[in-house]
C-alpha positions in Angstrom: 101.0 125.2 98.7 99.5 124.0 102.0 100.9 121.1 103.9 97.9 118.9 103.1 98.3 119.5 99.4 102.0 118.7 99.5 101.3 115.5 101.4 98.6 114.5 98.9 100.9 115.1 96.0 103.6 113.0 97.7 101.2 110.1 98.4 100.0 110.2 94.8 103.6 110.2 93.5 104.5 107.3 95.7 101.5 105.3 94.5 102.4 106.0 90.9 105.9 104.7 91.6 104.6 101.6 93.2 102.2 100.9 90.3 104.9 101.6 87.8 107.4 99.2 89.4 104.6 96.5 89.8 103.7 96.8 86.1 107.3 96.5 85.0 107.9 93.5 87.3 104.7 91.8 86.0 105.7 92.3 82.4 109.2 91.0 83.0 107.8 87.9 84.9 105.3 87.1 82.1 107.9 87.3 79.4 110.4 85.4 81.5 107.9 82.6 81.9 107.2 82.6 78.2 110.5 83.5 76.6 109.3 83.0 73.0 107.3 86.3 73.4 110.2 88.7 73.7 113.2 89.4 75.9 112.0 90.3 79.4 113.9 93.5 79.7 112.8 94.8 76.3 109.1 94.2 77.1 109.4 95.7 80.5 111.0 98.8 79.1 108.4 99.1 76.4 105.6 98.7 78.9 107.3 101.2 81.2 107.5 103.7 78.4 103.9 103.3 77.6 102.9 103.7 81.2 105.2 106.7 81.6 103.6 108.3 78.6 100.1 107.9 80.1 101.3 109.4 83.4 102.9 112.4 81.7 99.7 112.9 79.7 97.6 112.9 82.8 99.9 115.3 84.6 99.8 117.6 81.6 96.0 117.6 81.6 95.9 118.3 85.3 98.5 121.1 85.0 96.5 122.7 82.1 93.2 122.6 83.9 94.4 124.1 87.2 
């Protein structure tokens, strides 16, 4: 793997982590402001699981096509 490809993979991974954390924080904030919806941690974990499933699916598709 060339240096450029490695750097590109690391940048994409970093962006995925930033988006993942932002989505979890947003879900926790919304449920904290409206506590009748659900417990903040439970909703954040549920949203994170859904986001993680999407990311894993995308990585699997990319791995199978290359």
